[in-house]
N, C-alpha and C positions, 0 to 999 in steps of 0.2 A: 333130809337125813339129814337127823340126830347121832350115826354114827359112822355119816360118809358114806357116797360116792365107789360104790361098789366096782372093778371093775369088768366092762366088756356090760356094766348096766346103765338105764343113760337119764340122765338125773328125774327125777321125779315133781322137778320142777318147769318142765319146758314143756310148749303148746302145740298144736297139730305141727307148725307151722320154726316146729324145733328153737323159738324165741322165750326166753325165761321168765313167766310169772313175777318172777319177784326184783326183777332189773330195774332199779328206783326205787325203792321202798328199805326202807332199811328195815326189816324183814332177812332182807342177803343175806348169804354167810359173810361174813371178810372175805375167806376162801376164794369168792368169785369174786366180791369186789376189786381185791386183787392183784385181779390174771388181766389183763392187759397184752391187746392184742400186736402180732409181734410176726416178721414175715416166718421168722423158722419155726412157731407153732403153728401158722393160720398159710400160711404158702403165700401163693399165686392166685386161690379158687377154691370154693368150698371143696370136692371130691380133693382137692394132695391136703384142704385142713382135718380132713377124719381118716386120711393118711398117714398121717400124724399122729393125731387124739385116738386109734385105735393102737398106731406103732409105741406111746406112750402107758397105753391098757396094756397090754403083754409086759411090754421091762416093769410094769409095777404093778403085777402080779402075787398076791402072796405068796 
């Protein structure tokens, strides 16, 4: 997504299993590669991670 990912819109590079199609490839954006899993963002399970990410999306709406 050349101009960034709008809040509430899934990344176009996610596959059906929500995995990154660019993971490990040089085309993967530097921002994505800089993200490191941490309990404060990922929580302890998938649903918790999605709740945190949803809250971040809302908090950063223009």
